[in-house]
C-alpha atoms as an extended CHARMM CRD file, in Angstrom:
* protein
*
       152  EXT
         1         1  MET       CA              0.1070000000        0.0830000000       -0.2080000000  PROA      1               0.0000000000
         2         2  ARG       CA              2.9450000000        2.4430000000        0.8340000000  PROA      2               0.0000000000
         3         3  ALA       CA              4.3850000000        1.8670000000       -2.3280000000  PROA      3               0.0000000000
         4         4  LEU       CA              1.1210000000        2.7050000000       -4.3690000000  PROA      4               0.0000000000
         5         5  LEU       CA              0.6720000000        5.9750000000       -2.2550000000  PROA      5               0.0000000000
         6         6  ILE       CA              4.1820000000        7.0170000000       -3.2660000000  PROA      6               0.0000000000
         7         7  ALA       CA              3.8480000000        5.9200000000       -7.0120000000  PROA      7               0.0000000000
         8         8  ALA       CA              0.8140000000        8.3260000000       -6.8330000000  PROA      8               0.0000000000
         9         9  ALA       CA              2.7630000000       10.9360000000       -5.3530000000  PROA      9               0.0000000000
        10        10  VAL       CA              4.9770000000       10.8660000000       -7.8730000000  PROA      10              0.0000000000
        11        11  ALA       CA              2.7530000000       10.8350000000      -10.7010000000  PROA      11              0.0000000000
        12        12  THR       CA              1.1130000000       14.0160000000       -9.4000000000  PROA      12              0.0000000000
        13        13  ALA       CA              3.6340000000       15.8190000000       -8.8000000000  PROA      13              0.0000000000
        14        14  ALA       CA              5.3780000000       14.7690000000      -12.3240000000  PROA      14              0.0000000000
        15        15  ALA       CA              1.6590000000       16.1630000000      -13.2840000000  PROA      15              0.0000000000
        16        16  CYS       CA              1.7860000000       19.7910000000      -11.8940000000  PROA      16              0.0000000000
        17        17  THR       CA              5.7340000000       20.1560000000      -12.8480000000  PROA      17              0.0000000000
        18        18  PRO       CA              5.4130000000       22.9580000000      -15.8190000000  PROA      18              0.0000000000
        19        19  PRO       CA              7.0220000000       21.5810000000      -19.1210000000  PROA      19              0.0000000000
        20        20  ALA       CA             10.7240000000       22.9080000000      -19.6700000000  PROA      20              0.0000000000
        21        21  ALA       CA             10.5850000000       26.2080000000      -21.2110000000  PROA      21              0.0000000000
        22        22  THR       CA             11.6790000000       26.5150000000      -25.2750000000  PROA      22              0.0000000000
        23        23  THR       CA             12.1620000000       29.0070000000      -27.1400000000  PROA      23              0.0000000000
        24        24  THR       CA             12.3430000000       30.0680000000      -31.1760000000  PROA      24              0.0000000000
        25        25  GLU       CA             14.4100000000       32.9860000000      -30.3100000000  PROA      25              0.0000000000
        26        26  THR       CA             17.5740000000       32.9400000000      -32.1860000000  PROA      26              0.0000000000
        27        27  PRO       CA             20.7280000000       33.9020000000      -29.7720000000  PROA      27              0.0000000000
        28        28  GLU       CA             22.2070000000       37.5090000000      -30.3990000000  PROA      28              0.0000000000
        29        29  THR       CA             25.0120000000       36.9230000000      -32.7850000000  PROA      29              0.0000000000
        30        30  PRO       CA             27.9160000000       39.3980000000      -30.5430000000  PROA      30              0.0000000000
        31        31  VAL       CA             28.5220000000       42.6890000000      -32.0940000000  PROA      31              0.0000000000
        32        32  ALA       CA             32.3750000000       43.9470000000      -32.3100000000  PROA      32              0.0000000000
        33        33  ALA       CA             32.4140000000       46.8960000000      -30.4370000000  PROA      33              0.0000000000
        34        34  ALA       CA             32.9510000000       50.0440000000      -32.0220000000  PROA      34              0.0000000000
        35        35  PRO       CA             36.6430000000       50.9790000000      -32.2450000000  PROA      35              0.0000000000
        36        36  ASP       CA             38.1170000000       53.7670000000      -29.7090000000  PROA      36              0.0000000000
        37        37  ALA       CA             39.2910000000       57.3400000000      -31.5840000000  PROA      37              0.0000000000
        38        38  GLN       CA             42.3770000000       56.4880000000      -31.5980000000  PROA      38              0.0000000000
        39        39  THR       CA             41.9800000000       52.9690000000      -32.9440000000  PROA      39              0.0000000000
        40        40  GLN       CA             39.6040000000       54.6420000000      -35.6790000000  PROA      40              0.0000000000
        41        41  VAL       CA             42.3990000000       56.9630000000      -36.8180000000  PROA      41              0.0000000000
        42        42  LEU       CA             44.9860000000       53.7740000000      -37.1440000000  PROA      42              0.0000000000
        43        43  LEU       CA             41.7820000000       52.0290000000      -38.9450000000  PROA      43              0.0000000000
        44        44  THR       CA             41.6100000000       54.7130000000      -41.4810000000  PROA      44              0.0000000000
        45        45  ALA       CA             45.2670000000       54.7150000000      -42.4370000000  PROA      45              0.0000000000
        46        46  LEU       CA             45.2700000000       50.9640000000      -42.8330000000  PROA      46              0.0000000000
        47        47  THR       CA             41.9070000000       49.6230000000      -44.3210000000  PROA      47              0.0000000000
        48        48  PRO       CA             42.4780000000       51.0920000000      -47.8500000000  PROA      48              0.0000000000
        49        49  VAL       CA             46.0300000000       49.7330000000      -47.8350000000  PROA      49              0.0000000000
        50        50  ILE       CA             44.7060000000       46.0900000000      -47.1210000000  PROA      50              0.0000000000
        51        51  SER       CA             41.8560000000       46.7450000000      -49.2770000000  PROA      51              0.0000000000
        52        52  GLN       CA             44.0380000000       46.8530000000      -52.1920000000  PROA      52              0.0000000000
        53        53  GLU       CA             46.2030000000       43.4950000000      -51.3220000000  PROA      53              0.0000000000
        54        54  VAL       CA             42.9450000000       41.6790000000      -50.6870000000  PROA      54              0.0000000000
        55        55  GLY       CA             41.3310000000       43.1160000000      -54.5580000000  PROA      55              0.0000000000
        56        56  GLN       CA             38.3680000000       44.3310000000      -52.6080000000  PROA      56              0.0000000000
        57        57  GLU       CA             36.9090000000       46.6150000000      -50.1500000000  PROA      57              0.0000000000
        58        58  VAL       CA             37.3990000000       45.0810000000      -46.3330000000  PROA      58              0.0000000000
        59        59  SER       CA             36.3360000000       46.3100000000      -42.8170000000  PROA      59              0.0000000000
        60        60  LEU       CA             39.0760000000       45.6250000000      -40.0300000000  PROA      60              0.0000000000
        61        61  GLN       CA             38.4890000000       44.2030000000      -37.0050000000  PROA      61              0.0000000000
        62        62  THR       CA             40.8200000000       44.6310000000      -34.2070000000  PROA      62              0.0000000000
        63        63  THR       CA             41.7520000000       41.7850000000      -32.0590000000  PROA      63              0.0000000000
        64        64  ASN       CA             44.4120000000       44.3220000000      -30.4530000000  PROA      64              0.0000000000
        65        65  VAL       CA             45.7960000000       47.5480000000      -30.8060000000  PROA      65              0.0000000000
        66        66  THR       CA             49.3410000000       48.4940000000      -29.2460000000  PROA      66              0.0000000000
        67        67  VAL       CA             50.2120000000       52.2170000000      -29.0000000000  PROA      67              0.0000000000
        68        68  ARG       CA             52.9800000000       53.8830000000      -27.5930000000  PROA      68              0.0000000000
        69        69  ASP       CA             55.0110000000       57.3340000000      -28.6690000000  PROA      69              0.0000000000
        70        70  GLU       CA             55.2160000000       57.4040000000      -32.5150000000  PROA      70              0.0000000000
        71        71  TRP       CA             54.4790000000       53.1880000000      -32.7020000000  PROA      71              0.0000000000
        72        72  ALA       CA             51.5310000000       51.3170000000      -33.4550000000  PROA      72              0.0000000000
        73        73  PHE       CA             50.9420000000       47.8210000000      -33.7060000000  PROA      73              0.0000000000
        74        74  VAL       CA             47.5970000000       46.3260000000      -35.0500000000  PROA      74              0.0000000000
        75        75  GLN       CA             46.3080000000       43.4040000000      -35.3330000000  PROA      75              0.0000000000
        76        76  ALA       CA             42.6910000000       42.5470000000      -37.0900000000  PROA      76              0.0000000000
        77        77  GLN       CA             40.3380000000       40.7250000000      -38.8590000000  PROA      77              0.0000000000
        78        78  PRO       CA             39.5930000000       41.6050000000      -42.3830000000  PROA      78              0.0000000000
        79        79  LYS       CA             35.7890000000       41.0840000000      -42.8450000000  PROA      79              0.0000000000
        80        80  LYS       CA             33.4680000000       41.9650000000      -45.9930000000  PROA      80              0.0000000000
        81        81  PRO       CA             31.9870000000       45.5770000000      -45.4410000000  PROA      81              0.0000000000
        82        82  ASP       CA             28.8450000000       44.5880000000      -43.8030000000  PROA      82              0.0000000000
        83        83  GLY       CA             30.6600000000       42.4120000000      -41.2210000000  PROA      83              0.0000000000
        84        84  SER       CA             29.9500000000       38.7520000000      -42.9170000000  PROA      84              0.0000000000
        85        85  ALA       CA             33.4180000000       36.6380000000      -43.5510000000  PROA      85              0.0000000000
        86        86  ILE       CA             35.5230000000       37.2560000000      -46.7220000000  PROA      86              0.0000000000
        87        87  ASP       CA             35.1680000000       34.7000000000      -49.3730000000  PROA      87              0.0000000000
        88        88  TRP       CA             39.2700000000       34.1620000000      -50.0840000000  PROA      88              0.0000000000
        89        89  SER       CA             38.6090000000       32.4410000000      -53.2020000000  PROA      89              0.0000000000
        90        90  THR       CA             36.9260000000       35.6830000000      -54.3960000000  PROA      90              0.0000000000
        91        91  THR       CA             40.1340000000       38.0910000000      -53.2930000000  PROA      91              0.0000000000
        92        92  SER       CA             43.7670000000       38.2160000000      -55.1770000000  PROA      92              0.0000000000
        93        93  LEU       CA             45.0610000000       36.0620000000      -52.4530000000  PROA      93              0.0000000000
        94        94  ALA       CA             42.8030000000       32.9750000000      -53.3260000000  PROA      94              0.0000000000
        95        95  GLN       CA             45.7040000000       30.8910000000      -54.5040000000  PROA      95              0.0000000000
        96        96  ARG       CA             47.3030000000       31.7100000000      -50.9550000000  PROA      96              0.0000000000
        97        97  ALA       CA             43.8060000000       30.5210000000      -49.3090000000  PROA      97              0.0000000000
        98        98  ALA       CA             43.6460000000       27.4170000000      -51.8240000000  PROA      98              0.0000000000
        99        99  ASP       CA             46.9780000000       26.2820000000      -50.6510000000  PROA      99              0.0000000000
       100       100  GLY       CA             46.6110000000       26.4900000000      -47.2400000000  PROA      100             0.0000000000
       101       101  VAL       CA             48.9490000000       29.4570000000      -46.9370000000  PROA      101             0.0000000000
       102       102  LEU       CA             46.3860000000       32.1060000000      -45.4250000000  PROA      102             0.0000000000
       103       103  ASP       CA             46.6050000000       31.3660000000      -41.7350000000  PROA      103             0.0000000000
       104       104  GLY       CA             44.0700000000       32.5760000000      -39.1690000000  PROA      104             0.0000000000
       105       105  ASP       CA             41.4460000000       33.5160000000      -41.7060000000  PROA      105             0.0000000000
       106       106  GLY       CA             43.5440000000       36.1910000000      -42.9180000000  PROA      106             0.0000000000
       107       107  THR       CA             44.4290000000       37.6560000000      -39.8640000000  PROA      107             0.0000000000
       108       108  THR       CA             45.9580000000       40.9160000000      -40.7890000000  PROA      108             0.0000000000
       109       109  TYR       CA             49.3730000000       42.9420000000      -38.5020000000  PROA      109             0.0000000000
       110       110  ALA       CA             50.5000000000       46.0320000000      -38.8590000000  PROA      110             0.0000000000
       111       111  LEU       CA             52.8640000000       48.6550000000      -38.2730000000  PROA      111             0.0000000000
       112       112  LEU       CA             52.1680000000       51.9550000000      -38.3120000000  PROA      112             0.0000000000
       113       113  LYS       CA             54.1780000000       54.9110000000      -37.6160000000  PROA      113             0.0000000000
       114       114  ASN       CA             53.0290000000       58.2760000000      -36.9630000000  PROA      114             0.0000000000
       115       115  ASP       CA             54.6180000000       61.5000000000      -38.4000000000  PROA      115             0.0000000000
       116       116  ASN       CA             53.7930000000       64.8760000000      -37.4030000000  PROA      116             0.0000000000
       117       117  GLY       CA             50.1160000000       63.5000000000      -36.8230000000  PROA      117             0.0000000000
       118       118  THR       CA             49.8140000000       61.6560000000      -39.7460000000  PROA      118             0.0000000000
       119       119  TRP       CA             49.6670000000       57.8660000000      -39.5590000000  PROA      119             0.0000000000
       120       120  THR       CA             52.0040000000       55.8440000000      -42.0920000000  PROA      120             0.0000000000
       121       121  VAL       CA             51.4550000000       52.0410000000      -42.8020000000  PROA      121             0.0000000000
       122       122  LEU       CA             55.4050000000       50.9030000000      -42.3920000000  PROA      122             0.0000000000
       123       123  GLU       CA             54.7620000000       46.9380000000      -42.6820000000  PROA      123             0.0000000000
       124       124  TYR       CA             51.8690000000       44.7700000000      -42.9400000000  PROA      124             0.0000000000
       125       125  ALA       CA             51.4900000000       40.6670000000      -42.9940000000  PROA      125             0.0000000000
       126       126  ILE       CA             47.8850000000       39.2550000000      -43.9900000000  PROA      126             0.0000000000
       127       127  GLY       CA             47.3300000000       35.8040000000      -42.7850000000  PROA      127             0.0000000000
       128       128  PRO       CA             50.9070000000       34.6200000000      -41.9970000000  PROA      128             0.0000000000
       129       129  THR       CA             51.8270000000       31.5570000000      -41.3700000000  PROA      129             0.0000000000
       130       130  ASP       CA             54.8000000000       32.5450000000      -39.3250000000  PROA      130             0.0000000000
       131       131  VAL       CA             56.0110000000       35.7910000000      -37.2340000000  PROA      131             0.0000000000
       132       132  ALA       CA             55.9780000000       37.8590000000      -39.9190000000  PROA      132             0.0000000000
       133       133  TRP       CA             56.7890000000       40.8340000000      -37.8290000000  PROA      133             0.0000000000
       134       134  ILE       CA             59.6440000000       39.6080000000      -35.5300000000  PROA      134             0.0000000000
       135       135  GLU       CA             61.9360000000       41.2420000000      -38.1610000000  PROA      135             0.0000000000
       136       136  TRP       CA             60.1490000000       44.9170000000      -37.9140000000  PROA      136             0.0000000000
       137       137  ALA       CA             61.7790000000       46.1650000000      -34.7080000000  PROA      137             0.0000000000
       138       138  GLY       CA             65.2490000000       45.3990000000      -36.2900000000  PROA      138             0.0000000000
       139       139  GLU       CA             64.2400000000       47.0510000000      -39.5160000000  PROA      139             0.0000000000
       140       140  HSD       CA             62.4670000000       50.3170000000      -38.1370000000  PROA      140             0.0000000000
       141       141  GLY       CA             63.6850000000       50.8470000000      -34.6470000000  PROA      141             0.0000000000
       142       142  VAL       CA             60.8030000000       49.9690000000      -32.6720000000  PROA      142             0.0000000000
       143       143  PRO       CA             60.9270000000       48.8660000000      -29.2190000000  PROA      143             0.0000000000
       144       144  PRO       CA             59.7570000000       44.8740000000      -29.6570000000  PROA      144             0.0000000000
       145       145  ASP       CA             57.5150000000       44.5600000000      -27.1500000000  PROA      145             0.0000000000
       146       146  ILE       CA             55.1080000000       46.9510000000      -28.6610000000  PROA      146             0.0000000000
       147       147  LEU       CA             55.0730000000       43.9540000000      -31.1790000000  PROA      147             0.0000000000
       148       148  GLY       CA             54.8930000000       41.3910000000      -28.5160000000  PROA      148             0.0000000000
       149       149  LEU       CA             57.9890000000       40.2700000000      -29.1490000000  PROA      149             0.0000000000
       150       150  PRO       CA             60.6810000000       39.7850000000      -26.1280000000  PROA      150             0.0000000000
       151       151  SER       CA             63.2280000000       42.4920000000      -25.6650000000  PROA      151             0.0000000000
       152       152  ASN       CA             66.7080000000       41.0370000000      -25.6710000000  PROA      152             0.0000000000
Protein backbone atom coordinates (compact mmCIF):
# COMPACT_ATOMS: atom_id res chain seq x y z
CA UNK A 1 0.00 0.00 0.00
CA UNK A 2 2.84 2.35 0.87
CA UNK A 3 4.44 1.79 -2.58
CA UNK A 4 1.11 2.58 -4.21
CA UNK A 5 0.85 5.89 -2.34
CA UNK A 6 4.43 6.86 -3.26
CA UNK A 7 3.78 6.04 -6.92
CA UNK A 8 0.60 8.13 -6.87
CA UNK A 9 2.44 11.07 -5.26
CA UNK A 10 5.23 10.91 -7.85
CA UNK A 11 2.71 10.76 -10.71
CA UNK A 12 0.80 13.74 -9.28
CA UNK A 13 3.98 15.77 -8.85
CA UNK A 14 5.07 14.99 -12.42
CA UNK A 15 1.67 16.02 -13.76
CA UNK A 16 1.84 19.35 -11.89
CA UNK A 17 5.37 20.20 -13.01
CA UNK A 18 5.37 22.71 -15.87
CA UNK A 19 7.12 21.62 -19.06
CA UNK A 20 10.67 22.75 -19.68
CA UNK A 21 10.84 26.20 -21.25
CA UNK A 22 11.45 26.28 -24.95
CA UNK A 23 12.18 29.25 -27.13
CA UNK A 24 12.10 29.94 -30.81
CA UNK A 25 14.31 33.01 -30.47
CA UNK A 26 17.75 32.77 -31.99
CA UNK A 27 20.61 33.79 -29.73
CA UNK A 28 22.02 37.20 -30.45
CA UNK A 29 25.24 37.31 -32.41
CA UNK A 30 27.86 39.27 -30.49
CA UNK A 31 28.58 42.59 -32.13
CA UNK A 32 32.14 43.85 -32.22
CA UNK A 33 32.60 46.94 -30.09
CA UNK A 34 33.12 50.15 -31.99
CA UNK A 35 36.79 51.11 -32.05
CA UNK A 36 37.89 54.04 -29.91
CA UNK A 37 38.98 57.28 -31.58
CA UNK A 38 42.69 56.36 -31.64
CA UNK A 39 42.00 52.94 -33.14
CA UNK A 40 39.66 54.46 -35.72
CA UNK A 41 42.43 56.81 -36.89
CA UNK A 42 44.74 53.80 -37.31
CA UNK A 43 42.08 51.86 -39.21
CA UNK A 44 41.50 54.85 -41.50
CA UNK A 45 45.16 54.60 -42.53
CA UNK A 46 45.32 50.79 -42.65
CA UNK A 47 42.03 49.72 -44.24
CA UNK A 48 42.67 51.10 -47.77
CA UNK A 49 46.09 49.41 -47.85
CA UNK A 50 44.63 46.03 -46.89
CA UNK A 51 41.66 46.48 -49.24
CA UNK A 52 44.03 47.08 -52.14
CA UNK A 53 46.10 44.01 -51.27
CA UNK A 54 43.01 41.81 -50.91
CA UNK A 55 41.56 43.18 -54.14
CA UNK A 56 38.22 44.20 -52.64
CA UNK A 57 36.88 46.54 -50.01
CA UNK A 58 37.29 45.21 -46.47
CA UNK A 59 36.54 46.35 -42.96
CA UNK A 60 38.96 45.51 -40.18
CA UNK A 61 37.86 44.26 -36.77
CA UNK A 62 40.70 44.81 -34.36
CA UNK A 63 41.68 42.11 -31.93
CA UNK A 64 44.71 43.89 -30.49
CA UNK A 65 46.04 47.42 -30.78
CA UNK A 66 49.20 48.67 -29.09
CA UNK A 67 50.11 52.35 -29.36
CA UNK A 68 53.13 53.98 -27.76
CA UNK A 69 54.76 57.23 -28.72
CA UNK A 70 54.89 57.33 -32.53
CA UNK A 71 54.40 53.56 -32.96
CA UNK A 72 51.30 51.42 -33.39
CA UNK A 73 50.95 47.67 -33.88
CA UNK A 74 47.54 46.46 -35.02
CA UNK A 75 46.18 42.94 -35.18
CA UNK A 76 42.85 42.77 -37.01
CA UNK A 77 40.51 40.41 -38.80
CA UNK A 78 39.51 41.44 -42.32
CA UNK A 79 35.79 41.13 -43.02
CA UNK A 80 33.45 42.21 -45.78
CA UNK A 81 32.10 45.73 -45.23
CA UNK A 82 28.85 44.20 -43.91
CA UNK A 83 30.86 42.30 -41.26
CA UNK A 84 30.51 38.86 -42.82
CA UNK A 85 33.43 36.54 -43.57
CA UNK A 86 35.45 37.03 -46.72
CA UNK A 87 35.34 34.33 -49.36
CA UNK A 88 39.07 34.28 -50.00
CA UNK A 89 38.58 32.44 -53.31
CA UNK A 90 37.21 35.71 -54.73
CA UNK A 91 40.23 37.79 -53.71
CA UNK A 92 43.72 38.41 -54.97
CA UNK A 93 44.87 36.05 -52.19
CA UNK A 94 42.83 33.13 -53.56
CA UNK A 95 45.87 31.04 -54.44
CA UNK A 96 47.38 31.45 -50.96
CA UNK A 97 44.04 30.40 -49.46
CA UNK A 98 43.78 27.40 -51.81
CA UNK A 99 47.37 26.38 -50.97
CA UNK A 100 46.61 26.57 -47.25
CA UNK A 101 49.09 29.39 -46.58
CA UNK A 102 46.62 32.07 -45.50
CA UNK A 103 46.49 31.47 -41.76
CA UNK A 104 43.88 32.70 -39.33
CA UNK A 105 41.33 33.40 -42.07
CA UNK A 106 43.48 36.35 -43.08
CA UNK A 107 44.38 37.71 -39.65
CA UNK A 108 46.34 40.86 -40.40
CA UNK A 109 49.27 42.40 -38.53
CA UNK A 110 50.48 45.92 -39.23
CA UNK A 111 53.10 48.36 -38.03
CA UNK A 112 52.25 52.04 -38.33
CA UNK A 113 54.25 55.14 -37.49
CA UNK A 114 53.00 58.60 -36.67
CA UNK A 115 54.95 61.33 -38.42
CA UNK A 116 53.78 64.88 -37.60
CA UNK A 117 50.24 63.73 -36.81
CA UNK A 118 49.82 61.39 -39.79
CA UNK A 119 49.80 57.61 -39.37
CA UNK A 120 51.62 55.73 -42.12
CA UNK A 121 51.58 51.98 -42.68
CA UNK A 122 55.20 50.79 -42.69
CA UNK A 123 54.66 47.03 -42.81
CA UNK A 124 51.79 44.57 -42.88
CA UNK A 125 51.21 40.86 -43.22
CA UNK A 126 47.89 39.23 -44.11
CA UNK A 127 47.42 35.68 -42.81
CA UNK A 128 51.12 34.93 -42.30
CA UNK A 129 52.10 31.34 -41.54
CA UNK A 130 54.89 32.51 -39.23
CA UNK A 131 55.77 35.54 -37.07
CA UNK A 132 56.16 37.86 -40.05
CA UNK A 133 56.71 40.91 -37.83
CA UNK A 134 59.74 39.48 -36.02
CA UNK A 135 62.17 41.53 -38.18
CA UNK A 136 60.20 44.78 -38.00
CA UNK A 137 61.78 45.88 -34.70
CA UNK A 138 65.30 45.77 -36.12
CA UNK A 139 64.33 47.17 -39.51
CA UNK A 140 62.37 50.15 -38.15
CA UNK A 141 63.73 50.73 -34.65
CA UNK A 142 60.39 50.01 -32.97
CA UNK A 143 60.65 48.65 -29.42
CA UNK A 144 60.09 44.87 -29.68
CA UNK A 145 57.54 44.77 -26.84
CA UNK A 146 55.17 46.94 -28.90
CA UNK A 147 55.13 44.07 -31.39
CA UNK A 148 54.53 41.56 -28.61
CA UNK A 149 58.11 40.31 -28.90
CA UNK A 150 60.56 39.83 -26.04
CA UNK A 151 63.17 42.55 -25.58
CA UNK A 152 66.69 41.21 -25.92
